C-alpha positions in Angstrom: -11.9 28.3 64.1 -10.9 25.0 63.9 -13.7 24.9 61.3 -12.2 27.7 59.3 -9.1 26.0 59.4 -10.5 22.8 58.7 -11.8 24.6 55.3 -8.7 26.4 54.2 -6.1 23.5 54.8 -9.6 21.7 52.1 -9.7 24.4 49.5 -5.1 24.5 49.6 -5.0 20.9 49.4 -7.8 20.7 46.3 -5.7 22.8 44.7 -2.4 21.7 44.2 -3.7 18.9 44.1 -5.8 19.5 40.7 -2.3 21.8 39.8 -0.5 18.6 40.4 -3.1 16.4 37.9 -3.4 19.3 35.5 0.8 20.2 35.2 1.0 15.6 34.2 -1.4 15.5 32.0 -0.1 18.2 30.6 3.3 16.6 30.2 1.6 13.1 29.0 0.2 15.3 26.3 3.6 16.5 25.6 5.3 13.0 25.7 3.1 11.9 22.9 3.2 14.0 20.4 7.3 13.8 19.8 8.7 12.5 17.2 9.6 8.7 16.9 13.5 8.1 17.0 15.5 6.5 13.7 14.9 2.7 15.7 10.9 3.5 16.3 10.6 4.3 12.4 12.3 1.5 10.9 10.3 -1.0 13.7 7.2 1.4 12.0 8.3 0.7 8.6 9.6 -2.8 8.7 5.9 -3.1 10.2 4.5 -1.2 7.1 2.5 -3.2 4.1 4.2 -3.0 0.8 2.5 -1.7 -1.9 2.9 -2.6 -5.7 4.1 0.0 -7.9 4.4 -1.8 -11.1 4.6 -5.5 -12.5 5.4 -7.3 -15.6 4.1 -10.5 -16.4 5.9 -10.7 -20.1 1.8 -12.0 -20.9 1.6 -9.8 -23.8 4.5 -7.4 -25.3 7.6 -5.2 -24.4 5.3 -1.6 -24.7 7.3 -0.7 -20.7 10.7 -0.7 -21.5 12.8 0.4 -23.9 14.6 -2.0 -26.3 18.1 -1.8 -27.4 19.9 -1.2 -30.6 23.0 -1.3 -30.3 26.3 -1.7 -29.0 27.8 -1.6 -25.5 30.4 -0.2 -23.0 32.9 -2.1 -21.0 34.8 -3.6 -24.4 31.8 -6.2 -24.4 31.6 -8.4 -27.8 27.7 -8.9 -27.7 25.5 -6.1 -29.9 22.0 -5.8 -28.7 19.1 -5.9 -30.7 15.4 -6.9 -30.5 15.5 -10.0 -33.1 17.1 -11.5 -29.4 13.9 -10.9 -27.2 11.5 -13.7 -27.5 7.8 -13.5 -24.6 6.4 -17.3 -24.5 4.1 -18.7 -22.3 4.7 -15.4 -19.8 8.0 -16.3 -20.4 10.7 -13.4 -21.8 13.9 -15.1 -23.3 16.8 -13.0 -24.3 18.4 -15.4 -27.0 22.4 -14.9 -27.1 24.4 -16.7 -30.2 27.6 -16.0 -31.7 26.8 -14.7 -35.1 29.0 -12.1 -36.5 27.7 -8.6 -37.4 28.3 -4.9 -37.5 26.6 -2.1 -35.4 27.0 1.2 -33.6 29.5 1.1 -31.3 27.2 2.2 -28.3 23.5 4.5 -27.9 26.1 7.6 -27.7 28.4 6.7 -31.0 27.2 5.2 -34.4 30.6 5.0 -35.5 30.3 0.9 -36.6 32.2 -1.8 -35.2 32.1 -6.0 -35.2 30.4 -8.1 -32.7 31.2 -11.7 -32.4 27.7 -11.6 -30.7 23.9 -11.0 -30.1 22.3 -10.6 -27.5 19.3 -8.3 -26.1 18.9 -5.7 -22.9 15.8 -4.0 -22.0 15.2 -0.4 -19.7 11.8 0.5 -17.9 10.8 3.7 -20.0 9.9 4.4 -16.2 12.4 5.3 -13.1 12.1 4.0 -9.1 13.6 4.7 -6.4 13.0 5.9 -2.6 12.7 9.5 -1.3 11.5 11.4 1.3 7.7 11.9 0.1 5.0 10.2 1.9 5.1 6.7 1.6 7.7 6.0 -0.5 11.1 6.3 1.9 11.4 2.8 0.9 12.0 0.5 -2.7 11.8 -2.7 -3.4 13.3 -4.8 -6.6 12.4 -7.9 -7.7 13.0 -10.4 -10.4 12.9 -14.0 -11.2 15.2 -14.9 -13.4 17.1 -17.7 -14.3 21.0 -17.7 -15.6 21.8 -18.4 -19.3 25.4 -21.4 -18.6 28.1 -20.9 -20.4 31.7 -19.9 -20.2 31.1 -16.0 -21.3 28.2 -14.8 -20.5 27.7 -11.8 -18.4 23.6 -11.5 -17.3 22.9 -9.0 -14.5 19.7 -7.4 -13.6 20.7 -3.9 -12.5 19.3 -0.6 -11.8 21.3 3.3 -13.8 20.0 6.5 -14.1 21.4 9.0 -16.6 23.6 10.7 -16.8 25.6 7.4 -15.8 26.8 7.8 -13.1 25.0 11.0 -11.5 22.2 8.7 -10.2 23.7 5.9 -9.5 24.0 2.8 -10.8 22.9 -0.5 -7.9 23.9 -4.0 -9.6 21.4 -7.0 -7.8 22.7 -9.4 -9.6 25.8 -9.9 -12.0 26.8 -13.7 -12.6 29.4 -15.5 -14.7 27.5 -18.0 -16.7 30.8 -20.9 -15.6 30.3 -20.3 -12.1 27.0 -21.2 -12.0 26.8 -21.6 -7.6 28.2 -17.5 -7.9 26.8 -13.7 -8.0 28.3 -10.4 -6.8 26.3 -6.6 -6.3 28.1 -3.6 -6.7 27.6 0.5 -6.8 29.0 3.3 -8.5 28.1 6.8 -8.0 30.2 9.9 -9.3 29.2 13.8 -9.7 30.0 14.0 -13.1 28.6 11.8 -16.6 30.8 8.9 -17.4 33.5 9.3 -14.1 32.7 7.5 -11.0 34.4 8.0 -7.8 37.1 5.7 -7.5 35.8 4.6 -3.8 32.6 3.6 -5.9 33.8 0.8 -8.3 35.7 -0.8 -5.1 32.3 -1.8 -3.5 32.0 -5.7 -4.8 30.4 -8.3 -3.1 30.9 -11.6 -3.8 27.9 -14.0 -2.6 28.3 -17.5 -3.1 24.9 -20.1 -2.9 23.9 -23.1 -2.5 22.2 -23.8 -5.3 23.0 -23.5 -9.6 21.0 -20.5 -10.4 21.4 -21.6 -14.4 19.3 -24.2 -13.1 16.0 -22.9 -12.2 14.8 -19.8 -11.6 15.2 -17.9 -8.5 14.2 -14.8 -6.5 16.4 -11.8 -6.7 15.7 -8.5 -4.7 16.9 -5.1 -3.4 15.7 -3.2 -0.6 16.8 0.1 -0.8 16.2 2.9 1.8 18.3 6.0 2.5 21.0 4.8 4.8 21.1 1.0 3.1 21.2 -1.2 0.1 19.9 -5.0 1.1 20.1 -7.3 -1.5 18.0 -10.5 -0.7 18.1 -14.5 -2.7 14.3 -16.5 -2.7 13.9 -13.9 0.0 17.0 -14.5 2.7 19.6 -11.5 3.0 22.7 -12.2 1.2 24.3 -8.9 1.8 23.7 -5.2 3.7 25.2 -2.2 2.2 25.1 0.1 5.3 26.3 4.0 4.1 29.0 5.6 5.5 31.3 8.3 3.4 33.0 5.7 0.9 30.0 3.6 -0.4 28.3 6.6 -1.9 24.8 4.9 -0.6 23.1 8.2 1.1 23.9 10.1 -2.3 21.8 7.6 -3.5 18.3 8.4 -1.9 16.3 10.9 -3.8 17.3 9.6 -7.2 15.8 7.9 -9.7 16.7 4.7 -11.6 15.4 2.8 -14.5 15.3 -1.4 -14.4 17.4 -3.3 -16.0 17.9 -6.7 -17.8 20.6 -8.1 -20.2 23.1 -10.8 -21.3 26.4 -9.3 -21.5 29.3 -11.1 -23.9 32.9 -11.1 -22.2 34.7 -7.6 -21.8 36.2 -6.7 -18.2 34.4 -9.3 -16.4 36.1 -12.4 -18.7 39.2 -11.0 -18.1 42.1 -13.4 -19.7 39.2 -15.3 -21.4 39.0 -14.9 -25.0 35.9 -15.2 -26.5 36.8 -19.3 -28.4 36.3 -20.2 -25.2 33.0 -19.0 -24.6 29.1 -20.8 -25.7 27.9 -20.4 -29.3 24.8 -20.1 -27.8 22.7 -19.3 -24.3 19.4 -18.2 -22.6 18.4 -15.5 -20.2 14.5 -16.4 -18.4 12.8 -14.0 -17.4 9.4 -14.7 -15.3 7.9 -11.7 -14.0 9.2 -8.3 -13.0 8.3 -6.4 -9.4 8.7 -3.1 -8.0 7.3 -2.1 -4.0 7.1 0.9 -1.9 6.4 1.7 1.3 
């Protein structure tokens, strides 16, 4: 009788133990397939390698770019034309000079207008930007630039999508040639063509650096994700915009933008500064431009 009871208890023990192990194994399996938390996903993204999407070393021509030949906006006084763009020894030079000229008011208005300066502007033919597609949740725009010195010079490295500003605009750097140790970044967005939403006009951040950006080349960079825009200078983060209802960053995600390099002259960026005080000539030089994703 005792022997029968012993074997009965033994069988019950083994069945209970096996059932418990099976339940635990099931729990482990369930836990292992849970999606990562947002914090874990950000950490995974940061450890992934960036993949080069496109680069411009300015070794041959500007076939990957649209070259402007017209005036622009913002009350600027320059006329953009191809003659102001030269490639030599792997460097693109945008030459700015005082010259009176008559030309189209802007790309959408052929009405003749008088300009006081000539300069150059190029835009990539291809558009770029992050999305929910695998491997492109983050984008990185970079350029190595020597900024033009002198009062009235308004160089910029930025991106936007058409029709503006329905795809957004991200100003990675806008500088004033007479303030060579500072520049600003900015964001624009709107739901109707040519009408930026009010709040997006106020997302301007001023950056001060400890070097003269007109004296040598420096790297300007944007890291663009679903919830942030990170502005970097020579590898160091200067500012990180984080998405909130006032800056429209979440509305930019999934939009594609073309990269722009140009130097405007005067305009709204130089209030109360007459053109007679501007320098007669200056140069913006670009060593390379790169686009990465991950």
